[in-house]
C-alpha distance (Angstrom), angle and dihedral (degrees) to the residues before:
residue distance angle dihedral
M1 . . .
T2 3.73 . .
E3 3.79 117.0 .
H4 3.78 112.0 -94.9
K5 3.77 115.7 -115.5
T6 3.79 109.7 -128.9
E7 3.78 98.4 -168.7
D8 3.78 116.3 140.2
L9 3.78 106.4 -112.3
A10 3.78 94.3 -170.3
S11 3.78 91.1 87.0
Q12 3.81 91.1 50.3
N13 3.80 97.6 47.3
S14 3.77 124.5 89.9
P15 3.85 115.6 -115.6
R16 3.82 88.5 -104.3
P17 3.82 114.1 64.2
L18 3.78 118.6 -126.9
V19 3.81 91.9 -127.8
D20 3.79 123.1 27.7
V21 3.81 117.6 -175.3
R22 3.81 114.4 -172.1
D23 3.82 126.0 -172.5
L24 3.82 91.9 -32.1
K25 3.80 115.3 -170.0
V26 3.79 128.6 -179.5
E27 3.78 119.7 -173.3
F28 3.78 130.5 -176.3
T29 3.79 129.0 -169.6
L30 3.80 117.7 -124.8
R31 3.78 124.2 -161.1
K32 3.81 114.1 -134.0
G33 3.76 110.5 -175.9
L34 3.77 124.3 -26.0
L35 3.80 99.6 -53.6
S36 3.78 107.4 15.1
R37 3.80 122.0 95.9
V38 3.79 123.6 -179.6
P39 3.82 130.7 -171.5
L40 3.80 119.3 -115.9
R41 3.78 114.5 -160.7
A42 3.80 104.8 -153.8
V43 3.80 93.9 174.0
D44 3.79 115.9 30.1
G45 3.79 114.3 -163.4
I46 3.79 104.3 -51.8
S47 3.81 126.3 172.5
F48 3.80 129.4 -170.0
Q49 3.78 141.5 135.2
I50 3.80 138.0 -134.2
G51 3.79 119.5 -152.4
D52 3.80 129.4 -147.5
G53 3.80 109.6 -74.7
E54 3.80 91.7 4.3
T55 3.79 129.3 132.3
V56 3.79 115.1 -148.4
G57 3.80 116.9 -168.4
L58 3.81 116.9 -144.8
V59 3.81 110.9 -160.1
G60 3.79 139.9 173.7
E61 3.79 142.5 109.6
S62 3.78 123.7 -61.3
G63 3.78 107.2 -75.6
S64 3.79 95.0 29.9
G65 3.82 93.0 113.6
K66 3.81 101.5 -103.7
S67 3.80 99.5 131.1
T68 3.80 92.4 38.9
T69 3.81 88.7 55.2
G70 3.80 92.0 52.2
R71 3.79 93.1 48.4
A72 3.81 92.6 45.8
I73 3.82 91.1 53.6
L74 3.81 88.8 56.9
R75 3.81 91.0 38.4
L76 3.77 92.0 -121.6
I77 3.81 78.2 130.9
E78 3.79 116.8 33.6
P79 3.83 112.9 -120.4
T80 3.79 115.7 -124.9
S81 3.80 91.3 -142.2
G82 3.78 142.0 -24.5
S83 3.78 128.2 66.4
V84 3.79 140.9 -89.5
S85 3.79 122.4 -165.9
L86 3.79 129.0 -172.7
D87 3.79 117.4 -158.5
G88 3.80 90.2 -20.2
H89 3.83 95.5 -48.4
S90 3.80 119.8 113.1
V91 3.80 109.3 -119.5
T92 3.80 92.2 -174.3
D93 3.84 92.1 58.0
M94 3.80 97.3 47.3
S95 3.77 122.0 116.1
R96 3.80 118.9 -126.9
S97 3.80 92.4 -96.8
E98 3.81 92.1 47.2
L99 3.81 90.6 47.9
R100 3.80 90.8 51.4
K101 3.80 89.8 56.3
A102 3.80 92.3 44.5
R103 3.80 92.2 52.1
R104 3.80 90.2 79.1
Q105 3.82 86.6 66.1
M106 3.81 94.0 53.2
Q107 3.76 126.0 42.2
M108 3.80 136.9 170.8
V109 3.81 135.7 -138.1
F110 3.80 112.0 -158.4
Q111 3.79 131.3 -149.2
D112 3.80 97.5 -111.9
P113 3.81 110.2 48.2
Y114 3.80 92.7 -174.8
S115 3.81 94.6 60.4
S116 3.81 91.8 42.4
L117 3.82 92.8 53.7
D118 3.80 120.7 73.5
P119 3.85 104.9 -117.0
S120 3.81 90.9 -153.5
M121 3.83 94.0 58.2
T122 3.78 127.1 77.2
V123 3.79 118.3 -124.0
G124 3.79 89.1 -107.2
D125 3.81 92.3 55.4
T126 3.81 91.4 44.6
L127 3.79 92.3 55.0
A128 3.79 93.9 41.0
E129 3.82 93.2 52.9
P130 3.86 97.8 76.1
L131 3.81 89.2 44.4
K132 3.82 90.3 55.2
I133 3.82 93.1 44.6
H134 3.80 98.9 45.8
D135 3.81 103.4 25.1
G136 3.81 98.6 31.2
I137 3.81 94.7 -133.5
S138 3.80 127.0 142.3
R139 3.80 124.0 -106.7
R140 3.80 90.0 -110.2
A141 3.80 91.7 53.1
A142 3.79 89.7 47.6
Q143 3.83 95.1 54.2
G144 3.79 95.2 91.0
R145 3.79 92.1 49.9
V146 3.82 91.0 47.3
I147 3.81 92.0 55.3
E148 3.80 90.0 46.6
L149 3.82 90.6 52.4
L150 3.80 92.4 49.6
E151 3.79 91.5 51.7
Q152 3.81 91.8 46.9
V153 3.81 91.3 59.0
G154 3.80 94.8 44.9
L155 3.80 101.0 -95.6
A156 3.81 129.1 115.2
R157 3.80 136.1 -117.1
H158 3.81 91.8 -110.6
H159 3.82 88.1 66.6
V160 3.80 91.1 67.5
D161 3.83 95.4 91.7
R162 3.80 96.8 43.0
Y163 3.80 127.3 102.7
P164 3.84 126.9 -124.2
Y165 3.83 94.0 -105.0
E166 3.82 89.1 63.0
F167 3.81 92.5 65.1
S168 3.78 134.9 74.5
G169 3.80 121.1 -114.6
G170 3.78 92.0 -99.1
Q171 3.80 92.4 49.3
R172 3.80 91.6 49.0
Q173 3.79 89.7 52.6
R174 3.82 89.1 51.9
I175 3.82 88.0 53.6
A176 3.80 90.0 50.7
I177 3.81 89.7 51.0
A178 3.80 90.8 48.3
R179 3.81 89.6 52.9
A180 3.82 89.9 49.8
I181 3.81 94.1 53.6
A182 3.82 94.9 40.6
V183 3.81 94.5 97.5
N184 3.83 96.0 39.9
P185 3.82 98.8 -110.6
K186 3.80 125.1 -169.4
L187 3.82 96.0 -143.1
I188 3.79 131.4 38.1
I189 3.79 120.9 -174.2
C190 3.80 110.9 -152.9
D191 3.80 108.5 -160.3
E192 3.82 106.7 -163.9
A193 3.81 85.6 -40.3
V194 3.82 95.5 168.0
S195 3.81 102.9 26.9
A196 3.82 94.2 97.8
L197 3.83 93.0 51.7
D198 3.80 130.3 88.1
V199 3.81 118.0 -106.0
S200 3.82 97.7 -98.9
T201 3.81 92.1 47.6
Q202 3.81 89.8 46.7
N203 3.79 88.9 56.6
Q204 3.80 92.0 51.1
V205 3.81 93.5 48.6
I206 3.82 92.6 46.9
T207 3.79 90.2 50.7
L208 3.82 88.2 50.3
L209 3.82 92.2 50.2
E210 3.80 91.8 50.0
R211 3.81 92.0 49.4
L212 3.81 92.0 48.9
R213 3.80 90.4 48.3
E214 3.79 89.5 59.0
E215 3.81 96.0 41.4
Y216 3.81 97.0 45.3
K217 3.84 97.6 31.1
L218 3.80 88.1 -121.8
S219 3.78 130.6 174.0
Y220 3.81 119.8 -147.3
L221 3.76 135.7 -157.3
F222 3.80 98.4 -159.6
I223 3.81 110.5 -162.0
S224 3.78 114.5 -165.4
H225 3.79 145.3 139.1
D226 3.83 89.6 -148.4
L227 3.80 105.6 92.9
G228 3.80 92.1 -175.4
V229 3.81 91.2 61.5
V230 3.81 92.1 42.4
R231 3.80 91.8 55.1
H232 3.80 92.2 56.5
I233 3.78 98.3 47.4
S234 3.80 105.3 31.3
H235 3.78 134.2 82.0
R236 3.79 94.3 -167.5
V237 3.80 133.3 19.2
V238 3.81 130.6 -146.0
V239 3.83 115.7 -164.2
L240 3.82 117.5 -153.6
Y241 3.79 128.2 -164.0
L242 3.81 122.2 176.6
G243 3.80 91.3 -17.8
R244 3.81 96.3 -50.2
I245 3.78 132.3 101.9
V246 3.80 108.8 -116.7
E247 3.81 96.9 173.5
E248 3.79 140.4 2.3
G249 3.77 135.4 172.2
P250 3.82 148.2 109.4
V251 3.78 110.6 -30.1
E252 3.81 96.7 -120.4
R253 3.81 93.1 50.2
V254 3.80 93.5 47.6
Y255 3.80 93.5 47.7
S256 3.81 96.1 44.0
Q257 3.82 99.1 36.2
A258 3.79 110.7 23.4
A259 3.80 109.3 -167.8
H260 3.82 99.7 -167.5
P261 3.84 126.7 62.7
Y262 3.81 90.8 -132.0
T263 3.82 92.2 53.9
E264 3.79 89.5 47.2
A265 3.81 90.9 52.4
L266 3.81 92.5 48.7
L267 3.81 91.7 49.6
S268 3.80 92.7 48.7
A269 3.82 87.8 63.3
V270 3.82 93.7 56.2
P271 3.83 108.4 101.9
I272 3.81 120.0 -125.9
P273 3.85 117.7 -138.9
D274 3.83 91.3 -133.5
P275 3.87 106.8 84.7
E276 3.81 93.3 -157.2
L277 3.80 93.3 52.2
Q278 3.79 90.9 43.3
R279 3.83 91.4 55.4
S280 3.81 91.7 49.3
R281 3.82 94.5 53.3
S282 3.79 124.7 102.1
R283 3.79 113.3 -130.9
I284 3.81 113.5 -142.8
L285 3.80 108.0 -141.2
L286 3.78 118.4 -159.2
H287 3.79 112.7 -144.9
G288 3.77 122.0 -141.4
D289 3.77 130.1 10.8
M290 3.76 131.7 -72.1
P291 3.83 108.7 -81.8
D292 3.79 121.2 -102.6
P293 3.84 105.5 -84.8
S294 3.80 89.3 -145.0
S295 3.82 88.4 61.8
P296 3.84 108.0 27.8
P297 3.81 118.2 -175.1
P298 3.81 120.1 -103.5
G299 3.78 120.5 -103.3
C300 3.80 116.2 11.6
V301 3.80 108.3 10.0
F302 3.81 90.2 -141.3
H303 3.81 97.6 53.9
T304 3.83 93.9 95.7
R305 3.83 90.1 66.1
C306 3.80 102.0 24.9
P307 3.84 115.2 114.2
Y308 3.83 90.0 -154.0
A309 3.83 99.2 47.4
M310 3.81 116.5 148.1
E311 3.79 129.5 -166.4
I312 3.81 92.1 -96.8
C313 3.81 89.2 56.8
R314 3.81 90.0 62.4
Q315 3.79 93.4 53.1
V316 3.82 112.8 27.6
V317 3.81 128.8 54.2
P318 3.83 106.2 -127.9
E319 3.78 118.4 -119.3
S320 3.79 121.6 -129.1
T321 3.82 109.9 -93.3
P322 3.85 127.4 -166.0
V323 3.80 115.2 -111.9
D324 3.80 127.4 -146.0
G325 3.79 106.7 -106.0
G326 3.79 94.2 33.4
G327 3.77 139.2 -63.9
S328 3.77 130.5 52.0
V329 3.79 142.8 -96.0
A330 3.80 134.7 -151.7
C331 3.80 101.7 -143.0
H332 3.82 133.0 119.8
L333 3.80 90.2 -141.9
Q334 3.78 89.2 63.9
S335 3.80 99.1 37.3
S336 3.80 89.7 53.0
G337 3.81 89.1 56.9
T338 3.80 95.1 -114.4
Q339 3.83 95.2 117.0
P340 3.81 94.7 -178.3
L341 3.78 98.3 162.8
Q342 3.79 98.8 68.4
G343 3.78 105.5 92.5
A344 3.80 96.4 -26.4
S345 3.79 123.7 124.5
L346 3.80 124.3 -123.3
A347 3.81 90.9 -117.0
H348 3.81 91.4 52.8
L349 3.81 91.7 48.6
T350 3.79 92.5 49.7
A351 3.80 90.7 49.9
T352 3.79 94.9 49.7
L353 3.81 98.9 46.9
């Protein structure tokens, strides 16, 4: 993996964030039986920001609401409530015609590049399509730009007349990235964009994404369950559990001093390249499954699986609390001032609670 850049982006960002998500909620209706319908809140009142040129990693287990969040920001899924703004303009209040124009500023790269590429279109036509839609230029006029895009993502001009099935998975993902940057967006949401690739190809694609971020002044929302990849590409991390943010902060602080038991458990599953250190680590195993999102538990949503749960956790939703080193955490252990996760062992925590 490429070495993570630890520069502080706060000094580079404008006072207004590029993306501002406020109290975002997304609810679906599930049918249970013939007549019964129950609400399922996939995203439950989350707020975060993305700065200019910043990569924010969004992590959590399957079912935590990561992909739904990404789609709701782009309004591929309509939010139930809350607001999303892009560069000071409210995305949630835009009409269909306004949203169509705004889509050139925000693009998405999906997990499976084969299903997101039209198999009946050549690569050249695929890359020319957004140029025709957003810039109104002909395919012939777009040819030069198409070749430039291919070369920017590490492909060649002779690939322009080939079809998606003629490429490897990594090459198809490069084509998907080229399509995303074709109209010079400000934000790209990468939804598990490298999870289907082998490790060496992942490294190449991540390096490509970092280079394009610098060249195009891009911001990324990088959605992934792979915390190792997230650490290398992200500046900040947002941790989701059952549709709620349980922790967020600068990547180095979160990875070195996790403030929430769920974050600590996720990090304990990330392998370390050093075999000796890996053998000496204690893996934190979470018992049970994630609760049914259509019937979330009262209090802290994580208390049913948390090894440190107290009585207050079962009754009261924890407030977000600032963390030393940056960011915040929603955990009663931290808000009570105990702060047991920073440098303490699991055995010590179990003995003291």
